[in-house]
N, C-alpha and C positions, 0 to 999 in steps of 0.2 A: 560206685559213685557216678553221678550223671555228668557226662562230658557235654559242655555247652559250646556254642559257636558264636564267634564275634565277627563284626564287620571289619574289613581291613581299613575302612575310612572313618569309623565312628566307634570309639572304645566303649561307649555306653550301651551299644546294642548287643544284647545277648539272647540267643534263641536255642531251642533244642535241635537235635539232629533232624527230626521229622519236619520241623518248621523251616529249617535251612533248605532241605530238599524241596519242600513245597514252594518256597519263594524263588529259589534259584539265585536271584540277585538280591542283595540287601537294599533297603529303602533309599540309602544314600548312593546307590550304584556301586558300593564296595562288594567284595567277594567274601563269602563266609569261610572262616578258618577255625579249626578246633582251638579252644583256649589253651590246650596243651596237647602234645603228641603222646598218645598212650604207649606204654612199653609193651614189646612183644615178649611177655613173660611166660613163655612156654618152651619146653626143651626142644632142641632140634631133632632129637631122637623121636619124639612124638610127631612133630611136623613131617618128618621123613616118611612116616607110614600113612599119611593122610591123602585122601583124594582131593581133587581141586575144590569140590564143594565143601569138604570139611575144613580145608585151609581158608576158604572164603569166610566161613562162619567165624573161625578164630580171629581173623583180622577185623572183620566188619563189626563184630559184637563189641570190640574195644572202642570203636568210633561212634556207632549208632546205639547209644546206651538207653534210649527211650523206646527201642523196639524190644518186644518180648522174644524169647528164644524161638517160640513157635512162628511168630511173624517173620523173623529174619530167615529162618530155615525154609519157610514156604517161598519167600522171595528168591532165595538162592536155588532151590530145587526147580522152581518154575523157569529160571533163567538158564541154568547150565544143564540142559537136557539134550535130547536127540537132535536139536537144531545145530549142534556142533558135530562135525564129521569125524572127530577123533575122541576116544575115550578119555585121554589125558586132558582134553580141552586146550592146553597150551604145551605142545611137545617141544623138546629141546633137540636140535640137530647139530652135531659136531661137524663143522666143515672148515678146512684150512686153518685150524688152530683157534677157532672161536666157537662159542655155543650160540646158535641162532634160536631165539625163543619165538616160536611160530605162534603169533597172536591172531591168525587169520582163518581159523577153522570154523567160524560161525556162519550165520546165514547170509552175510553180506561180504564175506571174505576180506575183512579188514579188522584191525585191532579195536576199532570203536565198538564192535560187537561185544567185546569182553565186559564193557560197562553198560552199553545201551541195551543189552539183553535183560539186565536186572533193573535198570532205572524205572521203567513203567510200573513194575511191581512195588518198588520202594515208594514211588510217588502216590500210587493209589492207596497203599497202606498208610502213608503219611496223611493223605486227605481224610481217611476214615478216622485216624487218631485225633485229628484236629477239627473234626465235625464240619468239614467243608461241604457245602451244598452246591456250590457253583461247578459248572463244567471247567476243567482245566485245559487251557489252550497252550500247547507247547509251541513256542516260537523260537526258531533257531536259524542260524546262518551256517553254511557249510562251505568248506573248500574242497569238498568231494566225498569224503567218507562218512562224516557224522550224519549227513542228510539221510542217506539210504538206511544206515543202521538205526537211526531214530524212527524213521518212517516204518521200518519193519517191526520195531519194538512196540510202537504205539498203534499200529493199524488195527482198527475195530476194537480197541480197548474202550470199554464202556466209560462214559463220563469224561472222555478226553477228545480233543481235536489237535491235529499237528500241522503246522505251517512251516515249510522249509524254503529258505531263499538261498540261491546259489549263483555264482558268476556265470552268465550264459556261455561265454567262450573260455572259461577258466578251469574246466574239469575235463577228464578224459572221456572219450565217447562211451566207454563201458560204464563209467560212473554216472554219466547223464542218463543213459538208457535204463540203468537200475532205478534211478529216481523217478523218471517220467512215466515209467510203466507200473508204478506202485499202486496196488489195489487198496481198497478201504474207504468207506464212506466218510471217514473223519480225516482224510489226508488231503493236503493241498501243497503243490510244489510250484515254485515261481522262480524263473530265471530273471536276473537283473542285468541291465546294461551297466556293468561296473565290475569291480574286483571284490575279493572276499572281504577285505578290510571295510569297504563301503557297505557291504551287506551286514557285517557284524555291527558296525556303528549304527546303522539304521535300526537293527533289532534292539540294541542297547538304549537308543533314544525312545523307542516305544515302551520299553520297560520303565523308563524314568518319567514318562509322561503322565502326570497326575490326572489331567483332564480325561485322557484316554482310559485310565484305570477306573475312573468314576463311571464312564460310559459302559465299560465292560461289566462292572458290578451291576449296573442297572439291567444289563442284558443277561445276567446270571453267568458271567464268564470271569475267569482270572488267569493271568499269564503265569507260566513257569517255563523253565529253560531245560533243554537237553544238551546244550553245549557243555564243554568241559569246565565252564565257570560254575556249574552245579556241583556241589559237594557230593551229591549222589552219583555223579560220574567219576569223580576223582578217587574216592575211597576204594571202589571196586578195582581200580587200576593198581593199587598198592599190592593187591592179592597176588598178581602173577609174578612179581619180583620175589615175594616170600616163597611162593610155590617153586620157582626156578631154583632158588638157592637150596631149598629142602631136597629137591630132586637131584641136584649135583652131589649133595651130601649123601643121599640114599644110594646113589650109584657109585660111590667111592671116588668121585672125581675131585672132591675137596675134603679137607679135614674139618672137624667142628671148629667154628670160630675163624676159619681161614677167610680172609677178605677176597672179594671178587670186584672187578670193575663192571660197570654197566654202560653200554653205549645206546643212546636213544636218538633217532632222527626226529627233530621237533620243529614245529612252527609256532603253535599256540602255547607251548611249554607245559601242558598238562601231564603228558606221559612221563616226562623226566622229573616233574615235580612229585609225581607219585613215587618214583624211585628215591627221591630225596626224603620224602616222608617215611618210606620203608627204612632207610638208613637211620633216620631219627628215632624210629621205634626200637632200634638196636640191631637191625639186620646188618651183618658185616659187609658193607659196601665201601670200597676204598675211593675210587674215582668215579664221578658222574660225568660221562663224556657226552657233551651236547653237540649234535651234528646238524648243521644247517646246509641248505642248498644255496644258490646264488643270491637269494634274499637273506643276506647274512647279517641281519640286524642283531641277532643274539651273539654271534661270533664277535662282532665289534664291541658289544656291550661287555662281554667277559674279558675282552682284551683291554678296554679303555675305561670301563666304569661309566660310560656315557651311552644312553639309549637314544637313538636318533632315527625316527621313522621317515625323516625328510630325505627321501632317495627314490630312485626309479624302482617301480614295481616290476619284477621280472616274472614272466610266465615260463615255467620250467617243466621238465618231464616228471617232476615229483610235486604235482599240484597241491596236494594236501598240506604242503609246507610253504606254499606261496603266500606268506603272511608277513606283514610288517608291524602289526600291533599284537604282540604276544600276551594275550589277556591274563593267562595264569602266572606270568612272571610277577604280577602284582602280589601274589601270595608269598613269593620268595622275598620281594622287596620289603614287605611288611615284617617278615621274619628277621631279615638282616638289619632292619631299622630298630630291632629290639622290641618288636610288637608295638611300635609307635604309630597309632592310627593317624595322628596329625601329620607326622612327617611323611607317611605314605600318601595321604590325601593331597599334600602339597606337591609331591612329585607327579602324581597322576593328573593333577590340574595342569602342571607344566606340559605334560605329554598331550593333553587335550587341547591346550591353547597354542603351544609353540611346536608340538611334535617332537620335543626333546627334553630329557632331564639327565642330571648327573648325580650319581650317588657319592657319598662322602668316602674319603680314604679308609675310615674305620669300617664302613659297610663293605667296602671292596675286600678287606682282609677276610671277611666271613664267607667269601666265595671260593676259598682255596680248595674245597672239595670238587669244584667244577673245572672241567677243561672244555673249551669251545674251539671248534674249527668248522670249516665248510668244504664242500666238494663242488667243483664246477660241473657243468653239463658233460664235458668230455671225460672228466674223472669218474663221474657216475656211470657212464656207459662202459668205460674201460674196466671198472670193477665188476660189473655184471659179466662181461665177456671173459675176463681172467678167471673168475671163480667157476664159471661154467666149464671152461676148457680144462681147468685144473682138477675139478672134482665131479662135474656133471650136475652140481646143485645150482638151481636157478632161483635168483632172488628178484624182487621188484625194485623199482627205482628208488623208493624211499629207504628201503633196507640197504641198498647200494650206497646211498649217501652216508649212512651210518658206518658201513664197512670201510668205505674210502677214508672217512675221518679217523676210524680206528687205526688204519695203517699209518696215517700221518702221526697219530699219537705215539704209536710204537716206535716209529722212526726217530721222533724227537726225544723220547724218554727212555727207550730200551726197557720199558716196564714189562715184566714177564707174568704179571698177575693174570690169573684165569679170568676170562671176559665173556659176559653175556651181551649179545647184540639183540635189541628188540626188533624183531622182523614184523613190520606193522601192516603189510598187505600181501596178498597173494600175487605172484607174477601175472596171473590171469587178469587182474584188474587193470594192468597197464601193458597189455600184450605188445602193442606196436612199439613202444619205447624199449621194452625188454628184448624183443626179437631183433629190432634194428641194431641194438647194442651188440648182440651176438653175431649178426651178419647182415649187412646192408641189403642183401638180395631179397630179404623178406618184405621190403617196403612196398612192393607191388601187390601184395596179397590183401584181401579185405579183412576186416577185424575178426570175423568169426572163423575164417580159414586160418588165420594166425593162431587162434585159440587151439584149433586141432593140431596145428604144427608144433606149438609149444608143448602140448600134451605128449606128442610123439617124441620130440627130441629130449624132453626132460623126464620122460617116463613117469608122468604125473597124471592122475585122473582129472578130467575137466570137472571143476566144482559144480554142484547143482545150481548154485546162484547164477552161473554163467549160462548153463543150459536153459534155465527158466526164461531168460530175457532174449534168447535168439529170435523168437518170433512173437514176442509179447507186444501187445498193442499199446501205443502211446496214449496215456489217460490224462496227462497234465501238459498243457501247452501255453500256459500263461507266462508272458514276459512283460516286465515293466521297467520304468526308469527308477533310479534310487529314491527320488522324492515322492514316488507313488506307492511306496511300500505300505504305509499305514492305510491308504485307501483300499488296496487289494485285500488287506487283512479284514477290514470292516466289511467289505463286499462278501467275502467267504463266510463270515460269521453272521451275515444277514443283518448287519447294523447300518447299512447304507443303502 
């Protein structure tokens, strides 16, 4: 049976999986959601014997029903190959009573690789299926990781161009160097004088601009998105939760049907939404623990039922979570509103106009699967130091936010359920923050000396992604104001 996709803001719009992937965002600026969550109707004994690639096929075929088996397997095999530095793709490490799901072994050493390695292949296959003749322009905003992962995925992919906007002073030095040294004739990186929310809003406005779409069509271009708003990003993220559970079962860590908790550091809500979808497929997940940094808009939402972005924007040591508008939360709001597109559209309008909305008490009761909390900057650093001193295991700042929140959850609930923590980035991506947390003496060293020192004290090989950028030449130096974003897009595409 073909699974269709609906817009969260218009109940009448229905598209296939490939059309949803191709468009990225619905015509009414809503997000595409599956009209139903398919069941994971395969035995755990079978899943336990599968490779990551085989698990990916079992999950994705249930969502992407208009792809043939050959098309989907080609996409999966092209994505999850030697660009990952471990055979398992997503290894589990047991440290201090929790299982860290390492999602950073791809070419850009962050969890975004897990989905952005496959998205270009899904997109090009979707374009062929829908007889698209235009070049596809990937337009995306990044808080640090999506940008590089998308650039690496789409670099020199025929029939595509990719434009990435990032907050000029809102990403780590390593993150910025990874982006501005990106090769590929079809790549364009732009720093904006503003924060991530402003970059993302600017991108969404371009997607919604009908006059711009007409100009693009005339120039044989059309926009698509690599942000986690694209369903082609979200579905591949479900895979690693299924894979982690199956591996725990295969290793005898859990019994069949035994529930686990999942902790996810999140800003844009996509990664934890994928875990929520996995749970709704039938994966035995008990609590979905949502970890925020000092931009704790999600913590406040889960506590009060009010989403309020009208607050100070904090720059933290976990910049990929420095977000006040969690785009993917809209998919959860739609779900707890009983798939009511009108109700969801009304709340999203309030967010757009007033920066605040409140869900009904009935909707709030449907959030019982979630637990939200946050970690301060001091708590994040303390968690890195404590885990290293106790076990020798080094985690990055985002993973530390999750670990800190997990400790708070345990303290509050005394819950002994086995728990998987999504480890979303390599510590090498945020070396200064990580090393300063371990010992303040490291602050005098330069970024790449810190890389070597981290390798030594953590007994971890320096990832190739870091070695590559040590002496790489800066190829992108464009910086613009927020209101100039459309202008620089047109200039890059030769439309101005």
